[in-house]
N, C-alpha and C positions, 0 to 999 in steps of 0.2 A: 248867588250864594244864599244859602238859607241861614237861619239864625243859629243853628248848631255849629255850622262850619265857622261862622264869624266868632262865635264864643270860643271855639278851640284855638283859633289863630290868636286871639287876644290873650288867652290864658297861657299858651305855650309858644312864645316867640322863639325860644331856643331851638325847638325841634324844627321850626320853619327855616332858621338860618343853617342848621345842620343839613337839612335836605337840600338847600340851595348850594351849600359848599360841596356836597356830594355830587350834585348835578354839574357844577362847574368843573370839578375834578374829572368826572366822567367825560365831559366834552373835551377837556384838555388831553386826556389819554387818547380819545378817539382822534384828535388832531395830530397827536404825536405818532400814532400808528399809521395814520394816513400819510404823513410826511415820510415815514420810513418806507412805506410801500411805493410812494412816488419816486424816492431815491433809488430803490432797488429795481424798479420796473425797466429802465433802459438796460441795465446790466443783465437782467434775466432775458430780455428780448434778444440781446446780442448773443448770449449763450445759446438760446433757442435756435437762432439763425445758424450759429456755428455747428451745433449738433445736427441740424437738419442737413446742412451742406456736407458734413463729414460722413454721416451715416445713411446717405441715400442708398437705396437698394440698387446695386449694380449687378448686371448679369455676369456669371462666372466666365463667360467666353470673352467679354470685353475687358481690356486693360483699364486700370483706374483712371489714367489720364485721358482716356478717350471720352470726350464729352463735347457738347456744343459750346460755342463761345459764351452763350448766356449762362450756362451752368458753371463754367470756369469763373466767369465774372461774379456770379452769385457766391461762389466759394471764397473768392478773394475778398468780397465785401463782408462776408461772415467773419473771416479772419481779422480784418481790420476793425470791425465792430467789437470783436472779442478783446483785441488788444487795447482798444480805447476804453472799454469798460474795466478791464483788468488794471489799466494804468492808474486808476484812482486808488485801488487797493495797494498797488506797489508804492505809490507816493506816500500813502498813509503809513506803510511799513517803514519806508526810509525815514520819514519824520520821527516815527516812534523810536527807531534805532538811534538816531541822532540825539533825541531827548534822553534816552537811557545812557548814552555815552557821556553827555554833558553832566548828567546827574552823578554818574559814577566817578568822573574826574573830580567833581566838586566834593563828593563825600570822601574820596581818597585823600585829597589835599587837606580836607578838614581833619581827618584822622591823623595824618602825618604831622600837621601843625600842632595838634593836641599832644601827640607823643613827644614832640620836640620840647614843648613847654614843661612837661612833667619830667622830673629827675628820677631816674631809676637806679641810681647808685646807692649802695648800702655800705657803710663802713663798719667793719667789725674789728675790735681790738682784742687780741688774745695775749695774756701775760706770758712771760718766758717760761715760768714753771709749768704752765699748762701745755706749752708747745712741746717740751721734752717728754711729758707724760703722753701726749697725743702721738708723738713719733714712736714711742715704745709700744703703745696700744696698736698702732697701724702695723708695726713690724711683727708683733705677735699674731695679729689677725692674718697677715699675709703668709706667715709660716704655717699656721693651721690650715689655711686654704690650700697651700701647696701640698701638704701631707695628705689632705682629704682628696685632692684631685689625682694625685699619684695612685692612691689606693683604689679609687673608683676606676681609673683607666686600666690598672692592672687586673682588677676583677672583671671588667668588661672584655679585656683582651683574652683572658683565660676562658670565659664563656664562649667567645667567638671561636677560639682554637678548638675547644671540645666539640662545638657544633660542626666545624669543618671536618674534624677527624671522623665524625660519624658518617659523613658523606663520602669519605675516601674508600675506594675499592681496595681492600687489603691484599688480595693476591697480586694485584697490579703494582701497587706502590708499597711494598712492605718496608722498604728502607725509610719511607717518610714517617 
């Protein structure tokens, strides 16, 4: 090291620790990616064997099952390797579904317990004078609604009758 580099290191120790942290994080990321690749490598090789066994070029004149014993054995090994590699994902899915079900049951029980604790009843007291006035108001509103509904139905029925009469062939059904 020369004198300038030593002076920079002594003057700026924070940048050195940041560089060290970045280097450590980079190494950790690289190890993480390496572990992922090592985990996926047998699965991908199993898939590769399966696809090679399934999609080998067969001549059109030969049936699919016509092959040597080693080719059939190779195909069976490819299927079993694929099932072995897919079983990991199937188990992960099963565990994930079980965890979701347990969480759902817990949350539903928690919600139902909370609703049982909370009282939703409301008591309203109406004086007798207001009850009779409310009954009269309801009766008046029902009467107005009945008159309005009959007028609307009559009007709609007349419009429909006029529309139908325009479609009737007059020489054929004059009596109508």
